[in-house]
C-alpha positions as CSV (number, residue, x, y, z in Angstrom):
1,M,-70.2,13.1,-14.4
2,K,-68.2,11.7,-11.7
3,N,-64.5,11.7,-12.6
4,P,-63.4,8.4,-11.7
5,T,-59.6,8.9,-12.3
6,A,-58.1,10.1,-9.1
7,P,-60.3,8.0,-6.5
8,V,-60.3,4.8,-8.3
9,G,-56.3,5.3,-8.9
10,A,-55.7,5.7,-5.5
11,T,-57.9,3.0,-4.2
12,V,-56.0,0.5,-6.6
13,L,-52.5,1.8,-5.1
14,A,-53.9,1.3,-1.7
15,A,-55.4,-2.3,-2.3
16,L,-51.9,-3.2,-3.9
17,F,-49.8,-2.2,-1.2
18,L,-52.0,-3.7,1.7
19,A,-52.0,-7.1,-0.9
20,F,-48.1,-6.5,-1.5
21,G,-46.5,-4.1,0.8
22,P,-46.0,-6.9,3.6
23,L,-44.0,-8.7,0.7
24,I,-41.8,-5.8,-0.5
25,F,-40.6,-5.5,3.4
26,V,-40.3,-9.3,3.3
27,S,-38.2,-8.6,0.1
28,S,-35.6,-6.1,1.3
29,A,-35.4,-8.5,4.5
30,S,-34.4,-11.3,2.3
31,A,-31.8,-9.3,0.5
32,A,-30.2,-8.5,3.4
33,A,-30.2,-11.7,4.9
34,A,-28.7,-13.1,1.5
35,R,-25.7,-10.6,1.7
36,T,-22.7,-13.2,2.8
37,K,-21.4,-11.9,6.1
38,I,-17.3,-11.5,5.9
39,I,-15.3,-10.6,8.9
40,I,-12.0,-8.7,8.7
41,V,-8.8,-8.1,10.7
42,V,-7.4,-5.1,10.6
43,P,-4.4,-3.7,12.5
44,H,-5.5,-0.6,14.5
45,R,-8.5,1.1,14.5
46,I,-7.0,4.3,13.0
47,L,-4.5,3.4,10.0
48,F,-4.7,5.5,7.1
49,T,-4.6,2.5,4.4
50,V,-6.5,-0.5,5.8
51,A,-9.5,1.4,8.5
52,L,-9.7,4.4,6.8
53,P,-10.9,2.1,3.5
54,V,-13.2,0.5,5.8
55,Y,-14.8,3.1,7.1
56,V,-15.1,4.7,3.6
57,A,-16.7,1.6,2.3
58,Q,-18.9,0.9,4.8
59,E,-20.2,4.9,5.2
60,K,-20.7,5.2,1.3
61,G,-22.3,1.3,1.3
62,F,-19.7,0.0,-1.1
63,Y,-20.1,-3.0,0.7
64,R,-23.5,-3.3,0.6
65,D,-23.6,-2.8,-3.3
66,G,-21.2,-5.9,-3.4
67,N,-23.9,-7.9,-1.5
68,I,-21.7,-8.3,1.2
69,D,-21.8,-7.4,5.3
70,V,-18.3,-6.9,6.5
71,D,-17.3,-6.6,10.4
72,A,-14.0,-5.0,11.2
73,V,-12.0,-7.0,14.4
74,F,-9.3,-4.3,15.2
75,T,-6.0,-6.3,16.5
76,R,-2.1,-5.5,16.9
77,G,-1.6,-6.9,13.3
78,G,0.6,-9.3,12.3
79,G,0.9,-13.2,13.8
80,E,-2.6,-12.1,15.4
81,N,-4.0,-11.3,11.8
82,V,-2.5,-14.6,10.3
83,Q,-4.1,-16.6,13.5
84,A,-7.6,-15.4,12.9
85,V,-7.7,-15.9,9.5
86,V,-6.0,-19.2,9.3
87,S,-8.4,-20.3,12.2
88,G,-11.2,-19.2,10.0
89,D,-12.5,-16.8,12.9
90,A,-11.8,-14.0,10.2
91,Q,-12.4,-14.5,6.4
92,I,-10.0,-11.7,5.2
93,G,-6.5,-9.8,6.9
94,L,-5.8,-6.7,5.8
95,G,-2.3,-4.3,6.5
96,T,-0.3,-7.3,7.2
97,G,3.5,-8.3,7.0
98,T,4.3,-10.1,3.3
99,L,6.6,-12.1,5.3
100,A,4.6,-13.0,7.8
101,V,2.0,-14.2,5.5
102,I,4.7,-16.2,3.2
103,S,6.2,-17.7,6.7
104,A,2.5,-19.1,7.4
105,F,2.2,-20.1,4.2
106,V,4.9,-22.3,3.6
107,K,3.3,-24.0,7.3
108,K,1.0,-25.1,5.3
109,A,-1.3,-22.4,6.5
110,P,-4.5,-22.3,4.2
111,I,-4.0,-18.8,3.1
112,K,-3.1,-16.9,0.1
113,I,-2.2,-12.9,-0.9
114,A,-5.0,-11.5,-2.2
115,A,-3.8,-7.9,-2.8
116,A,-1.0,-5.4,-1.9
117,E,-1.9,-2.7,1.0
118,I,0.8,-0.8,-0.1
119,T,4.3,-0.5,-2.0
120,G,7.3,1.6,-0.5
121,M,7.5,2.2,3.0
122,D,4.6,4.6,4.8
123,A,6.3,4.4,8.2
124,F,9.0,6.8,9.7
125,W,11.2,6.7,12.5
126,Y,11.9,9.4,15.0
127,V,14.0,10.2,18.1
128,Q,13.5,12.6,21.0
129,S,14.6,16.1,20.3
130,N,17.0,16.5,23.0
131,T,19.0,13.9,21.1
132,P,21.6,14.9,18.2
133,M,20.4,12.0,15.8
134,R,19.3,13.9,12.9
135,K,19.6,11.4,9.8
136,I,19.6,7.7,9.3
137,E,23.4,7.5,9.4
138,E,23.4,8.6,12.9
139,L,21.4,5.4,14.2
140,A,24.6,3.4,13.5
141,G,24.5,1.0,16.7
142,K,21.7,2.2,17.7
143,K,18.4,0.4,19.1
144,V,15.7,0.9,16.5
145,A,12.4,0.3,17.3
146,Y,9.8,-2.1,14.8
147,S,6.5,-3.6,15.7
148,R,6.6,-7.7,16.2
149,P,9.0,-10.3,14.0
150,G,7.8,-10.4,10.7
151,S,5.7,-7.1,10.3
152,S,6.3,-4.4,7.5
153,S,8.3,-2.4,10.4
154,H,10.6,-5.1,11.2
155,M,11.5,-5.8,7.3
156,A,12.3,-1.3,7.3
157,V,14.4,-1.5,10.4
158,M,16.6,-4.8,8.7
159,A,17.0,-2.7,5.8
160,I,18.1,0.2,7.6
161,A,20.7,-1.8,9.5
162,D,21.6,-2.9,6.1
163,Q,22.0,0.7,4.6
164,I,24.4,1.7,7.6
165,K,26.3,-1.3,7.4
166,A,26.8,-0.8,3.6
167,K,28.5,2.3,4.5
168,G,30.9,0.8,6.9
169,M,29.2,1.9,10.2
170,K,27.9,-0.3,13.1
171,P,24.5,-1.6,11.8
172,A,21.4,0.0,14.1
173,E,20.0,-2.9,16.3
174,P,16.7,-3.9,15.5
175,V,14.5,-4.2,18.6
176,S,10.6,-5.4,19.0
177,L,8.4,-3.3,21.1
178,G,4.9,-3.4,20.0
179,G,2.7,-0.9,18.4
180,I,2.9,2.7,18.3
181,P,2.0,4.1,21.6
182,E,4.0,1.5,23.4
183,V,7.4,2.3,21.1
184,Y,6.8,5.9,22.0
185,T,7.0,4.9,25.5
186,A,10.1,3.1,25.1
187,V,11.4,5.9,23.3
188,R,10.6,8.7,26.4
189,T,12.1,5.8,28.8
190,G,15.2,5.0,26.8
191,Q,14.9,1.2,25.6
192,A,15.0,2.6,22.1
193,D,16.6,5.2,20.7
194,A,14.8,5.7,17.9
195,G,10.7,4.4,17.3
196,W,8.9,4.1,14.3
197,S,5.1,5.2,13.6
198,V,3.0,6.4,10.8
199,A,1.0,9.6,9.3
200,P,-1.0,10.9,11.7
201,F,0.8,9.5,14.8
202,Q,3.0,11.4,16.4
203,L,3.2,14.1,13.8
204,D,1.6,16.8,16.5
205,R,4.5,15.9,18.9
206,V,7.2,16.8,16.1
207,E,4.9,20.2,15.2
208,K,5.6,20.9,19.0
209,G,9.1,20.2,18.6
210,E,9.3,17.1,21.2
211,L,10.1,14.8,18.8
212,R,12.3,15.0,15.2
213,V,12.1,12.7,12.3
214,V,15.5,10.8,11.4
215,V,14.3,8.5,8.7
216,K,11.2,9.0,6.5
217,G,9.9,5.6,4.8
218,D,11.6,6.8,0.8
219,E,14.9,6.9,2.8
220,I,15.3,3.1,3.0
221,A,16.4,2.7,-0.7
222,A,15.7,-1.7,-0.4
223,M,12.1,-0.7,0.2
224,R,11.2,1.7,-2.4
225,E,10.0,-1.6,-4.7
226,I,9.1,-4.1,-2.4
227,T,5.4,-4.1,-1.5
228,P,5.7,-4.7,2.5
229,R,2.0,-5.8,3.6
230,V,-0.6,-7.6,1.9
231,H,-4.1,-8.5,2.1
232,F,-5.1,-12.2,2.4
233,F,-7.7,-14.4,2.7
234,N,-8.7,-17.7,3.9
235,N,-8.7,-20.6,1.3
236,D,-11.9,-22.1,2.2
237,F,-13.9,-19.2,2.7
238,A,-12.8,-17.9,-1.1
239,A,-13.4,-20.9,-2.7
240,K,-17.2,-21.0,-1.0
241,N,-17.6,-17.8,-1.4
242,P,-15.8,-16.3,-4.4
243,D,-18.5,-13.7,-5.6
244,A,-18.1,-11.9,-2.0
245,V,-14.4,-11.7,-1.8
246,R,-14.8,-10.5,-5.3
247,G,-17.1,-7.6,-4.0
248,F,-14.8,-7.3,-0.7
249,F,-11.6,-6.1,-3.3
250,R,-14.1,-3.8,-5.6
251,A,-15.4,-1.9,-2.3
252,Q,-12.0,-1.4,-1.3
253,Q,-11.1,-0.1,-4.5
254,R,-13.9,2.2,-4.7
255,A,-12.9,3.1,-1.0
256,L,-9.1,4.3,-2.0
257,D,-10.3,5.9,-5.1
258,Y,-12.9,7.8,-2.9
259,M,-10.4,9.0,0.0
260,F,-8.0,10.6,-2.6
261,E,-10.8,12.4,-4.5
262,H,-12.4,13.8,-1.7
263,K,-9.8,14.2,1.2
264,E,-12.0,16.6,3.3
265,E,-15.2,14.6,3.4
266,T,-13.0,11.7,4.2
267,A,-10.8,13.6,6.7
268,K,-14.3,14.1,8.5
269,I,-15.2,10.5,8.4
270,W,-11.8,9.2,9.6
271,I,-11.9,11.5,12.5
272,R,-15.5,10.8,13.7
273,R,-15.1,7.0,13.1
274,A,-11.8,6.4,14.7
275,E,-12.4,8.9,17.4
276,M,-9.5,11.1,16.6
277,K,-8.6,13.7,18.9
278,Y,-6.3,15.6,16.3
279,P,-7.8,18.5,14.6
280,E,-9.0,18.5,11.0
281,A,-6.0,20.5,9.3
282,A,-3.6,18.2,11.3
283,V,-5.0,15.0,10.2
284,L,-5.3,16.4,6.0
285,K,-1.5,16.5,6.8
286,T,-1.7,12.7,6.5
287,W,-2.4,13.1,2.6
288,D,1.3,14.2,2.0
289,F,2.8,11.0,3.0
290,Y,0.5,9.1,0.9
291,N,-0.4,8.6,-2.8
292,R,-2.7,6.5,-4.8
293,A,-0.4,4.7,-7.0
294,A,1.4,3.4,-4.1
295,M,-1.5,2.3,-2.9
296,A,-2.9,-0.2,-5.8
297,L,-3.9,-3.3,-5.0
298,K,-1.7,-5.0,-7.8
299,P,1.0,-6.2,-8.4
300,I,2.7,-7.5,-5.6
301,R,6.1,-6.1,-5.8
302,G,9.7,-7.5,-4.4
303,L,8.9,-10.4,-3.5
304,Q,11.8,-12.5,-4.2
305,A,13.5,-9.8,-2.1
306,T,11.3,-10.4,0.7
307,I,11.8,-13.9,0.7
308,D,15.7,-13.5,0.5
309,D,15.4,-11.2,3.7
310,G,13.4,-14.2,5.4
311,I,15.7,-16.7,4.6
312,R,18.8,-14.4,5.6
313,N,16.6,-13.8,9.3
314,K,15.4,-17.3,9.5
315,F,11.6,-16.4,9.0
316,L,11.8,-19.0,6.6
317,S,14.3,-21.9,6.3
318,Q,14.5,-22.0,2.2
319,P,13.2,-20.6,-1.0
320,L,10.0,-20.9,-2.3
321,T,9.4,-22.9,-5.6
322,Q,8.1,-21.4,-8.4
323,A,5.1,-23.5,-7.8
324,E,4.8,-22.2,-4.2
325,V,5.0,-18.9,-5.1
326,S,2.1,-19.5,-7.6
327,A,0.3,-21.1,-5.0
328,L,1.0,-17.8,-2.4
329,I,-0.7,-15.4,-4.5
330,D,-4.0,-15.1,-6.3
331,L,-4.8,-11.8,-8.0
332,S,-7.8,-13.3,-9.8
333,F,-10.5,-11.6,-7.6
334,L,-9.4,-7.9,-7.9
335,P,-11.2,-5.6,-10.1
């Protein structure tokens, strides 16, 4: 007797595929089309705290799981990030100096702080190894570089100057010289006595003895309990797409967790995506400068100290009211 089971089953499956297969493909395309597009601005394509979580979230599908498509645009940070989000050209800004965001907010920019990037200072300051400077006090009266006004490196250099002044010495002179490559050139040519950097940048030159680290971020006392950089969003976009914003920060949290749980794999992703020329062993040293707790998305710490610094250095004309502080920060999109 003829066994109908296999042939009939195959025939039925084939018929179903012919009938519904196109719908499956259409459904998949529709799902992709339904994902909300988010453009984010990221200050530099290599930074551990901002660029790397984006690469991990993209590679591991964390954004896709949040029903979002994320495109990263790399900038020079600071005001450039703020302007892109204020204009609506981007919807979320990452790793931007807290003071720069506050300064724009008080001028009625339609933005809010959504999360902390890091608490404490992760940058370090270096000098050429043929100079005698070896510690923070020896920067008294010296030109110490930061990136741009309102940036976290600016806040840090002002804190360095205050720390030196408090010891009865002439404070360091803050000078704005741009990003890491420009600052390195400035130090080499004598435009600055000390330059700033973050791991893994310049660590190879430190290892070779060309440069010497004189200040690590955790030596700047005033910065230890301050959130110097934040993530922020465009108000209109967040109001219209709250689930997308939540999906983004959920993906960021998953990416940060993954980075610290899978260092070797993450280092490989980082080297490949950022096209770094450093050996993997050198890249892995970056984790010595960071810990997961410092990179928690909340809370925002030391806000009043940041505001006070802004007033003292004329970035802000007056303190924020409690109502303004409440309107400035919205952590409701965080997991």
